SELUM-502890 format. One record per residue (C-alpha): x, y, z. Coordinates in pm, 1 decimal. Layout:
% residues N
ATOM          u          v          w
ATOM          X          Y          Z
...
***
This chain:
% residues 126
ATOM          u          v          w
ATOM    -1467.2    -1386.5     -686.1
ATOM    -1520.8    -1264.7    -1040.8
ATOM    -1223.2    -1190.6    -1261.3
ATOM    -1077.4     -845.5    -1206.1
ATOM    -1009.3     -603.8    -1491.9
ATOM     -660.1     -575.4    -1636.1
ATOM     -435.9     -354.9    -1423.9
ATOM     -493.6     -505.5    -1080.0
ATOM     -164.0     -586.8     -909.7
ATOM      -47.5     -754.0     -590.3
ATOM      215.2     -505.7     -470.7
ATOM      480.1     -582.7     -210.2
ATOM      676.4     -303.4      -44.2
ATOM      963.3     -363.4      199.5
ATOM     1133.9     -120.2      434.8
ATOM     1410.6       77.1      265.5
ATOM     1733.4      182.6      432.8
ATOM     1678.0      402.2      740.4
ATOM     1816.5      462.7     1086.9
ATOM     1798.9      132.8     1274.3
ATOM     1785.4      -62.6      946.4
ATOM     2088.5       46.1      739.7
ATOM     2026.3     -232.1      487.9
ATOM     1646.7     -198.7      495.3
ATOM     1438.7     -500.6      595.2
ATOM     1239.8     -767.5      414.5
ATOM     1049.6     -829.8      739.1
ATOM      882.7     -485.4      759.9
ATOM      638.2     -396.7      487.7
ATOM      307.3     -413.0      312.5
ATOM      143.2     -637.0       57.7
ATOM     -168.6     -498.7     -105.9
ATOM     -394.2     -521.9     -409.6
ATOM     -457.0     -208.5     -617.1
ATOM     -558.1     -121.6     -973.1
ATOM     -274.8       52.6    -1156.5
ATOM     -299.7      255.7    -1475.9
ATOM      -46.6      250.2    -1761.2
ATOM      183.8      485.8    -1566.6
ATOM      180.0      252.6    -1263.8
ATOM      -34.0      489.6    -1054.7
ATOM     -342.9      388.6     -856.7
ATOM     -652.3      414.7    -1077.9
ATOM     -924.7      583.2     -865.8
ATOM    -1212.5      485.5    -1098.0
ATOM    -1122.8      114.3    -1094.7
ATOM    -1060.3      129.3     -720.7
ATOM    -1411.3      274.8     -666.7
ATOM    -1569.5      -11.2     -863.5
ATOM    -1369.6     -283.8     -685.2
ATOM    -1272.0     -133.8     -349.8
ATOM    -1368.4     -450.8     -160.8
ATOM    -1076.6     -642.8     -317.4
ATOM     -820.7     -368.9     -246.9
ATOM     -689.7     -529.2       71.5
ATOM     -362.8     -469.1      254.9
ATOM     -152.8     -683.2      486.1
ATOM       94.6     -502.4      711.0
ATOM      373.1     -735.8      822.4
ATOM      630.7     -694.9     1098.1
ATOM      858.0     -944.3     1276.1
ATOM      722.5    -1078.7     1604.5
ATOM      378.2     -922.6     1539.3
ATOM       59.3    -1064.4     1397.4
ATOM      -13.3     -939.0     1047.0
ATOM     -267.4     -657.5     1029.9
ATOM     -524.3     -688.4      752.9
ATOM     -712.8     -389.0      619.6
ATOM     -813.0     -195.9      310.0
ATOM     -666.4       58.8       72.1
ATOM     -895.5      360.7      114.9
ATOM     -933.4      696.5      -53.9
ATOM     -968.7      977.5      194.2
ATOM    -1147.0     1310.7      152.9
ATOM     -941.4     1527.6      -79.2
ATOM     -820.0     1227.4     -279.7
ATOM     -528.1     1104.6      -66.9
ATOM     -476.3      730.1       -8.6
ATOM     -424.0      535.5      312.8
ATOM     -425.2      189.6      464.4
ATOM     -711.1      142.6      711.5
ATOM     -725.7     -154.5      946.6
ATOM    -1021.2      -46.8     1160.4
ATOM    -1289.4        3.6      894.6
ATOM    -1573.0       88.2     1133.0
ATOM    -1375.2      238.3     1418.5
ATOM    -1174.3      549.0     1485.5
ATOM     -816.6      419.1     1462.8
ATOM     -587.7      639.8     1256.6
ATOM     -499.5      538.1      904.4
ATOM     -146.2      485.2      778.3
ATOM     -129.7      754.0      514.3
ATOM       59.9      714.5      192.9
ATOM      265.2     1021.2      108.1
ATOM      147.1     1132.3     -236.6
ATOM       29.0      779.7     -326.4
ATOM     -181.5      928.5     -606.5
ATOM      131.9     1064.5     -775.3
ATOM      357.1      763.7     -716.0
ATOM      435.9      489.6     -963.8
ATOM      420.8      146.3     -801.2
ATOM      684.9        0.5    -1032.2
ATOM      948.8     -239.0     -900.7
ATOM     1241.5      -42.9     -757.6
ATOM     1043.1      273.4     -681.2
ATOM     1045.6      421.7     -331.0
ATOM      716.0      498.2     -154.9
ATOM      666.3      675.6      178.9
ATOM      407.1      584.1      441.5
ATOM      327.4      774.4      762.3
ATOM      302.8      534.0     1058.2
ATOM      232.7      670.3     1407.1
ATOM      341.1     1022.8     1308.8
ATOM      669.1      899.3     1158.5
ATOM      745.9      878.8      787.6
ATOM      907.3      556.7      662.2
ATOM     1025.5      476.6      313.5
ATOM      954.4      144.2      144.7
ATOM     1078.2       -0.7     -182.6
ATOM      843.0     -171.7     -425.9
ATOM      988.6     -521.5     -465.8
ATOM      708.5     -676.6     -673.2
ATOM      392.0     -576.4     -860.4
ATOM      240.5     -896.1     -997.3
ATOM      -86.0     -927.1    -1194.3
ATOM     -375.5    -1052.1     -982.1
***
């Protein structure tokens, strides 16, 4: 793989506090690669040039990891897609385009028609 431009990060998000997980959980989350701009937001132009490396791993206890891609949907919203060629629903990020993926920030993801909040715990250079 060629060297990626500056700004690409390996981002890890873990489940924040919610009903059923009052302390949150390190075992529920996502790890993904995305290009971030100076404000910590996803850079759509860099993503378009390097979309093949923008992969996601969804991890849960007692389940096999799901591997997919960060995708930009019609209208400019972002989602995680695991079934690239099929018809499975995406896990949509709530306002991902407006969010800063800085450590400590909270990010929401819609999974199976339920919104869950995750905390960014790391954003390391790739």
